[in-house]
N, C-alpha and C positions, 0 to 999 in steps of 0.2 A: 831535401836542400837541394837550393840552385846552383849549377856551376856557373862562378862568376863571368865564366868566358863565354858562356852562349844565353841566349833568351831563352828562357823557360815557360812555356806556354799556359802553364799552369799558376806560376808562381811569379812570374815577369821577373824585374832586375830585385826588387826590394823586399823579397819574402811576404810579399802580401798576395792575397789568393786575388786571382783575375775573376772578373765578375761572371765570365762564361761557365766556371769550372764551380762555383759556389752551391748548387743544388747537388751537384754529382760528388763534390766533397763532404757535403753533410751526408749522403747515403752512403758513402764508404765506408765514413768513422763507425758508421754501425755495423757493417758487414764482419762477419765471420773469416778470418783467412782461411781456415779448412775449407768453408763453403766456396769460395772463390776459386780455389786451387782445384777444387770438384769439376768447378764450372769450367776453366781453363782445359782440364782434359776431357769434358765434354765435349767442348767448342772441336779441338783436334779430332773428336771421334765422330763428328758431325762431319766435318771436313773430310775425312777419311772415307765414308760413308757416302757421299755426294760425290766424290772423285775429285774432288779441287786438287789437283796435281801439275806439275810442270816437268818439262824434258830439260836437263842440263846438258848441254853439249861442250866439246871440245875434253872429254873426259873418257878414259879407256871405256869405263863403264856405262857412260851415256843414260846416268839412273834417270828414273822418275821421281819425284819427290812429293811431299807433301807441303801447301803452301804454309808456311807458319803463321797464325795469326792471333794475336794478342786482344784481349776480352776487355780493355780500357780504352775508351773512346775518344778520339781527338776532339776538341770542342771548339768550334768558330762561330762569334757572334754574328747576328745577323747585319750588324750594322757594317763589321771587316769584311764579310762577304759580298754586301751590297758594292760597296769599293771594289772590291778584286774583280767579280764578274763584270763590271763595267769596262776596266783595263783587258780583262780577258776576250770580251767582245768586240774591242777596239781592234784588238792584236789580230784575231781571226779574221776581222772584216780586211784588214790589211793583206794578210797572207794571200787571202783571195784575188784580190786586187792585184799583188804583185804577181802571183801565179799567171793570171792573165794577160798580164802585159807582158810579160817574158816571153811568151808563146804567139804574140801578136806583134803589138808596134814597139815594144820593149823601150818607152818612152824614159823610164829610171836611168837605164844606160846612156840615151841621149843626153838626159841631163847632167850626167857625170856623177850619178851619186853613189851606181855601183860598176865597179871596172869591168868591160865586157866579158875578159877572160873567166871571170866568175862564174858566168853563165856557159860561154861558148864550151870551155874547158871541162865542165863538172858532170862528172860521169851519170849523175841522176837527172841532166837536162835531157829531155828526149825529142830530138828532132822531129819525130814521126806525130808529135803532139802540136807542132807549129801550125797556126790556123785554124785549129778544130775549136769550135764551139762548143763547151760540156753545155748537156740539157739544164736548161736553168740557168744557165753562167756561173755554176758550181763546180768547183774543183774540189775542194775539201769538205765532204759530208759528215765526216766524222774526224774532230781533232781532240789532241791530247795537250795541255800544257804543262810542262812541268815546272812548279815555283818552289822555291826553299824562301825560308825566313832565316835572315842573319842576325848576326849579334844586337844590331839596333830595334830586331823587331819589326822590321820591313821584310816587306815580300817583295822576291825578285824573280823573272824568268830566268832558268836554267837552259830550257831548250825547247823549243816546239815539235810536234809530232804528228806531221800534216799526210803522211804517207798510210800507216796502217797501225793505227795507237791501240795498244793492248791494256788490258787490265778491268776493264768494266764489269766483267762476270766475277770479279773477286770483290770488287764496290758492293755489287748488287747480294752476294751471297754473305759479305760480312756483315751487311744490316740485316738478312733474314734471321742469321744465326742470334743475333745481338737480340730481336726483336722476339725471338724464342727464350733466351734465356734469361733476359733481364728485362719482363714487359713493365715493372714497376718504375725502373729508372726513366723510360719513355712518358709515364704517367706524371712524372713531376718535370720533364722538360720537352719543350716546346720543338721537336725536331724536325726538320723538313725533309720531306719524303724524296726518295730515289726511287721507289721500286716501279714508277711508272717510266723510267728509262725505256724499255724494252719497247713498248706501244708508242712513244714518242720517237724511237728510231724507226720503228715501220713507217710512222704518217711522215718523218720526215724523208725518208727514201721514195716513198711512193709520190712525194710530190715535185719529184724530179724524173718524172714520166719522158721518156726520149721523144721525139718529133714523130717517128714512125713507130710509136708504142703505141700500148692498149688505149691511151689518152681516156676518150669517155666511153668507150666502148664496153667499157668494165672497170672491176676492181682492178690495180696493176700489179704486177706477178713479180713477185721479189724472190733472189734466193741468196745464199752465202754460199761462197764458194772457197771452199778450203784446201788446202794442199794434201791433208791426209793426215790418219791418226798417229804419225812418226812427228808431225809439228809441236813445236814446244805449247803453240796455245789452243791446241785441238779442243780443250775443254772447252774454252772460250767459243770457238766456233760454232761448236755444237749446242751450247747454252743458249746463246743469241738466236740461231735458228729456233729453236725450239721455244723460246719465250714469245720469239715474233710470230710463231704459227708458221713459218715458211719452211722452204725445203732446203735442207744442208746439201751441197754438191761437191763432186770433184771434177777435173778436167776431162775425164771419161764418161761422163754422165751427160756432158755438152757437146754440140754440133752446129754446124750455122746451116739453117734449112731457110729457105727462100728468103736469104737477106736478114734473117733473123737469127739470133742465138737461142737455142731452145733445150729444155732439159729432159730426157727420158722419164717416162712416166709409164705408168699401166694401162696407159690409153693414148700411147704413143709420145710424140715429142711436143712440147707444150713452151711456146715463146715465151721467153723471158724480158721484162721491161727495166729493172733494175738489178744488177749483180752484186752485192757488197762482198767483193773480194778480198780475201784474205793471202793473195798471193802476190809476190813481189813482181815489178815490172819485168823484167829478165825474162820469166817463166811464163807471163800472161799467155803470151801468141808466139808460137814455134816458127810462123811463117814472118813475123816481123821482127822477133827478138832472138832469143835462143834457141837455133834449131834442135838441140836435144831437150828440150824441155817435154816432160809428159806432163807437166800439171795444169797446163793452161788449156787455152781451147785454139785451134789453129784457124785464123780468117777473124777471132772477134775484133782486133783492131779496125778491119776495113768495115765490119759493121758499125762500129761506134764513131768512126768517121763520119760514115752515110746517116746517124742519126736514127740507130735502130735498138741501140740500148744503151743504157746508163750504167756507167762502172762506178761503182765508190770505192774508195775516193779513185778519183781520173788518175789515168797512169801520167807520169811525170811529177807527181807532185812532191816526191821525196825531195827535190831541189830545196825546198822549204826546210826540210830537216837538217838538211847541211848544216854543222856546224861553224861553217867560216862565213855562210850566209847570213846565220844567226847574229853575227859579230854586227851585220850591216841592220839589224831591225829597227834599231830606233831611228834611221834614216828613211827606211821603209814605211813604218806607221804615220811619217810625218808627210812623207810626199804624197802618200795615199788617201789618208785622212784629211789632211791641212791641220791636224792636230799633235800635241806635243804627247808622249806616248806614257800613258797611265800607270802603267807597270815599268819597271826600271830593267836593264840587260846586266847580268855579271860582268864585269870586265874581262875582255877576250885579247888575247895575242893572237895574230892570224900567222903560224911560222912559214908561210911563203914569204912574207915580207921581211927582208934581212936583218934588220933592225929588231924586230920582235923575236926573231929565233936567236939571235944573239943572245937577248935578252933570256929569253927560257932555257937556253943552252945553260947560262951561267946562274940560274935559278930553279933547277930540277928538282931539288931536293924540298923547295918550297911549294911546289904549283901540283895543280891537278892537269895532266895531258890528255886530250881524247882524239880518236881520230875523227875526222870531219864526219865520217859518214857510220861510225860505231854506235852501237847500242847494247842494252841489256848488261852495262858495267864491263865489256868485254873490250879487249886491246886499251887498257887506259892505263895511266900510270897517277898512283895519287902519292906524290913526292915524301910528303913529311911519314907516310907509312911504308917506303919503300926499303930496301936493302941497299946498299953499295952495289951490290953485283946487279940488282934490278934498274937500277938508275944507269948504269955503264950500259948494261943491254938496251936499253929505252933510248939513249942517248944514240946509239948505232943506227936505227929505226928512224928516229926524227932526222939525223942527218943527213941520211940516204933517201928520205921521202919528206922533205918539210913542209910542202903544201897539202900534205894527207893530215896533218895534226892543227890544233889549235890548243892553248892552255887558258889556265884563270887561275885564280886565285883559291888557295885552299878555304874553304867558305867555313864559318863557325854557324853552323847551322842549328836551329833551334830545336829544342828536347821538349818533349810531350811525356807524361806518365806513362808509363810502362808496368805490368806485371811480373815481379819476379820472385823469387823465393823468399826474399827479404822485405817483400811489399811493393811498392810502388817505387820506381827508380826512373831518372831520366834516361831516356835515348832519342838518338838525333833521327829526324824525319824529313820526309819532302812532301810533294802533293800533286797529282796529277787530275786536276780537273777535266770532264769531257764535256765536250760542246758538239751541238748538233746543229748543222747548217741547211738551210732549205733556202728554196728562190726568195722569199720573202720574211726569214724567222733565222736569228741565231739564237741558240735555246742551252743555257751553261746550266749543266745538273750542281744541285746545291751538293757541294762537298768534292766527290771524286774518291780516289783511291791514295790514302795515305800509306806510304811505305816507310817501315821502321828496320832502323839498323838494330838489332838484338844483340850484339855483342857490346859490351861497355866500351864506350869511348871511339867506337868506330862510325865513321862520315858514310861507308858504304850501305846503301839502302836496297839495291837490286837483289830480289828473291833468288837469282842465280849465283849472288855472291854470299849469300848469307844472312838476307834482310826477310821481312817479313810484312805483314798488312795490320792495318787496324779498320775500325769503322770510323768514318769522318761525319761528325754531326755539326749541321750549321744549323744555327738556332732561329726561331722565329723572331723577328724584330719586338 
């Protein structure tokens, strides 16, 4: 049954089965519930054996958890995806142009489209990147664009992830698990593949060889830089390095040798052309950023500025993740592409603005309030689900540092069918498509990671907050 407040992606508004789900629905009607329950347990066992876990921080036990997985796919038509992917490509082009501009001529500020203080006072803006030309002109090699579908059935961009977007390993493992357990479903539905993502990632990274790198002398040397096994996304770091056939390294494995960043091997130190880093800017280079960092490489920024290595994503891209900058994205898209945005933003109040702050303080119980640099569902208030005590405590934080927050309306997120003890039941979802950017191409992987709020009525989909994941199917047209 459809909740009348939300758009149900299987049933729409009128209890009429939507076309993308027709073949799935025919299959499901013929299935035995006990078999599906066994398949759900089998999926959990597969994830446990594979080691698909994540660490939960901010708790005394700092436990490692299994990623909850739901066996019912989310299905998107090829026509819908075509429109979505065009909007995603447009947005990613604009983000890359914006990053180049703010670290060079800052034309968007001169044109009055963004206030200068939004850049100059932003903690994610890196003065060390001013005037730097990244190899191939690419700042954001890997991008995750978070999308939500609202009560009207339309997709909106919830936030941009241009720094170090995570979750692609879950997308790939979800598909592998579904192929293994339900091959008959794939024979009924023409589902666009995602399994070639690691190959595409390796090719895309290899296309951004630095000026003083390997170039035509041989195959570009790519490595993945991880903070180590205690990082919440370590499984993904190791998974992607393995799938691409490249080395997984930590900061202590690297050093600057003859003007190049080189990794330690059994044959000595080998220069690296492209470093896919999963280490935050602050920890990347103790000589340029935090001097106490043990995770990065002393001097890597000097090599980068001299054209001796490609860092993906480029340092300083985190400013495009800023949720206050997000509120200017319609202007950013129009300024750099000369086009109207194909994907809309969610309405956003910037709490640094006194009028916006006053409105937010008066309506905290109805809004979602987020830290401008927050992620993972941490540091946010979901007003309708919060207690009076929660709201009172958050009000103090907001009044103390208003520029640290933005607010948005509580969205009527769409629902998709999810497997429960009682059968199929609607649960709220979002979607993170993954985008690969090279000097001459933008490649949007068909589908992405669907995150699902497994608790009935919950709107919080983050795995750190009790959410799970689904396989996302984009059908061939």
